C-alpha positions in Angstrom: 100.1 120.2 52.0 98.0 118.1 49.6 94.4 117.1 49.8 93.6 113.5 50.4 92.6 111.8 47.1 90.1 109.5 48.9 88.1 111.7 51.1 89.2 115.1 49.8 90.1 116.7 53.1 93.1 118.9 53.5 95.8 117.1 55.5 99.1 118.0 57.2 100.0 114.3 57.5 99.8 112.6 54.2 101.0 109.3 52.8 102.0 108.5 49.2 100.4 105.3 48.0 101.9 103.5 45.0 99.4 100.9 43.7 99.7 98.4 40.9 96.8 96.0 40.4 97.2 93.1 38.0 94.8 90.4 36.8 95.6 86.8 37.7 93.3 85.5 35.0 93.7 87.8 32.0 97.4 88.0 31.2 96.7 90.4 28.3 95.2 93.0 30.5 97.5 95.9 31.3 98.1 96.6 35.0 96.2 99.4 36.7 98.8 101.8 38.2 98.1 104.7 40.4 100.1 107.0 42.7 97.9 108.7 45.3 98.1 110.9 48.3 96.0 109.8 51.3 95.5 111.2 54.8 96.3 109.2 57.9 92.6 108.3 58.5 92.1 106.9 55.0 95.5 105.1 55.3 94.3 103.4 58.5 91.0 102.4 56.8 92.9 100.9 53.9 95.3 99.0 56.2 92.3 97.7 58.2 90.6 96.3 55.1 93.9 95.1 53.4 96.3 94.4 56.3 99.0 92.9 54.1 99.4 96.1 52.0 100.9 98.1 54.8 104.5 97.1 54.4 104.4 97.0 50.6 102.6 100.2 49.7 103.1 102.7 52.5 
């Protein structure tokens, strides 16, 4: 069981997050890519702030 990479707590329920962030104004900038493990509380916080990411990243 991994630790949450956002809050650092040990979790039995974890979610893998696959994020790719790209710039819409600097085409030369390389995308930021990150694979993370988050707990269900942090996942819910992320979905509340960015509701459109739920289907795409979780």
